[in-house]
C-alpha positions as CSV (number, residue, x, y, z in Angstrom):
1,M,183.0,-56.5,-6.3
2,P,183.4,-58.7,-3.6
3,P,183.2,-57.0,-0.5
4,L,186.2,-58.4,1.2
5,F,188.0,-56.7,-1.9
6,R,186.6,-53.4,-1.5
7,L,187.5,-53.6,2.1
8,L,191.1,-54.4,1.0
9,I,191.4,-51.3,-1.7
10,I,189.7,-49.1,1.3
11,V,192.1,-49.9,3.8
12,A,195.1,-49.9,1.4
13,L,193.8,-46.0,0.5
14,A,193.4,-45.4,4.7
15,A,197.0,-46.5,4.8
16,I,198.4,-44.2,2.2
17,I,196.6,-40.8,3.6
18,A,198.2,-42.1,7.2
19,S,201.6,-42.3,5.6
20,L,201.1,-39.1,4.0
21,G,200.0,-37.6,7.1
22,S,203.0,-38.9,9.1
23,A,205.1,-36.9,6.3
24,L,203.4,-34.1,7.1
25,F,203.9,-34.3,10.3
26,H,207.7,-34.6,10.1
27,L,208.1,-32.0,7.6
28,S,206.1,-29.4,9.5
29,R,208.2,-30.6,13.0
30,G,211.3,-30.5,11.0
31,T,214.0,-30.0,13.5
32,G,216.4,-32.3,12.5
33,E,218.1,-34.8,10.7
34,E,215.5,-37.8,12.4
35,D,212.5,-36.0,11.3
36,S,213.9,-35.9,7.9
37,R,214.6,-39.5,7.8
38,K,211.2,-40.4,9.2
39,M,209.4,-38.0,6.5
40,A,211.7,-40.0,3.8
41,R,210.5,-43.3,5.3
42,A,207.0,-42.4,5.1
43,L,207.4,-41.1,1.8
44,T,208.8,-44.6,0.4
45,I,206.2,-46.2,2.5
46,R,203.5,-44.4,0.5
47,I,205.1,-44.9,-2.7
48,A,205.1,-48.8,-1.6
49,L,201.8,-48.9,-0.9
50,S,200.8,-46.6,-4.1
51,L,202.5,-49.2,-6.3
52,G,200.6,-52.2,-4.4
53,L,197.3,-51.2,-4.4
54,F,197.9,-50.5,-8.3
55,A,199.2,-53.8,-8.8
56,L,196.2,-55.2,-7.0
57,L,193.7,-53.2,-9.0
58,M,195.5,-54.8,-12.2
59,I,195.5,-58.4,-11.1
60,A,192.0,-57.9,-10.0
61,W,190.8,-56.2,-13.6
62,Y,192.6,-59.7,-15.2
63,A,190.8,-61.8,-13.0
64,G,187.5,-60.0,-14.3
65,L,187.2,-59.2,-10.4
66,I,186.3,-55.5,-11.4
67,A,185.6,-54.1,-14.7
68,P,185.7,-50.9,-16.7
69,Q,183.3,-48.8,-16.5
70,A,182.0,-46.5,-19.9
71,V,181.5,-43.2,-20.0
72,I,178.2,-42.2,-21.9
73,P,177.7,-38.7,-22.6
74,H,174.4,-37.1,-22.2
């Protein structure tokens, strides 16, 4: 797997985790409707990032950049 592609995956995963953290912060603060909107926006961003990462992985698999690994039982 090319190093740039691996870095892109790691950055996407970090952004997903950061978005989840932001949603948790606004959920725990929960002082009003503004926090609810910010939490919903953070979760929407997380969903978009997750779908984008999934699409990126499918495109990389189709292009031959990554390959599935077989599970070998012992």
